[in-house]
N, C-alpha and C positions, 0 to 999 in steps of 0.2 A: 438378158441373154449374154453369154460369154463369147469372146472372139472365137473360141474353138467351135461353139455351136453354130455361129454365123458361117464360119468356113465350111463346116459340114453341110449346112443347108445350101450354100452356094455351089459346092461341089456336086451335090445331088442334082440340083437344077441343071448344071452344065452337063453332067453325065446323061441325064434323061432327055434334055431339050437342046443341047448345044450352047455355044457362046451366044450371048444376046445383050442388048443394051440394058443399062441399069440407070434408074433415076428415082425420083420421089414424086408423090402426088398426095394431095390432101384427102384423107379418108372421108371428110365431109362432102366432097364432090366426086366420090369414086364412080358414080354413075355416068360422069362425063368423060372418063378415060377410055379412049378407043384405039389409040395407036402409040407407038414408041415416041413419036415426035411430041406427044402431049406431056411426056414426063418432064419434071423439073430437073435441071442439072444439079448434081450433088457434089459435095466436097467432104471427104472423110478425114477427120482430124483426130490426133491424139491430143487431148486437152492439156493446156498449160495455163498460164496467167491470162487474164482478160485485158491486160494493159493495152491501150491503143487499138482495141478491136473495133471493127466496123464491117459492114456488108462486103466492102471491097478488100478489107484486110482482116480475114477471119482469124480467130485465136487458135492456138494449138499448132502442133507439128504437122505439116502437110506431108502425107505419106508418099506423094509423087515427087517431092523435092527433098533437099538436104537440110538438116537442122541438127544442131548440137544441143538443143534445149532439152532438159530433163522433164519428161511429161508426167502429169498425174495419171491415175490409172482408170481412165474411161475414154471411150471413143464417142464422137458425135458425128452424125451425118447431117450436114447443113444443106438446106435447099433454099433457093430464091424463088418466090412465087410471082415474079415480075415477068 
């Protein structure tokens, strides 16, 4: 999937259903998902080096923050299942 396709799908969902929470959930346990509070928090990053990466210090450029790092050309949606 390309960014443009993701944007289009997100805009379609917002236009049809309004703004709503976004998160992640394991496909393996999809039958357990029943409310927005069950979603896992996500962090969308433009990927860069993996140097010094950890669950608390995710790799890549945080799109909600500022960074002057030159990214590689793919996005990752990280989620924590804790």
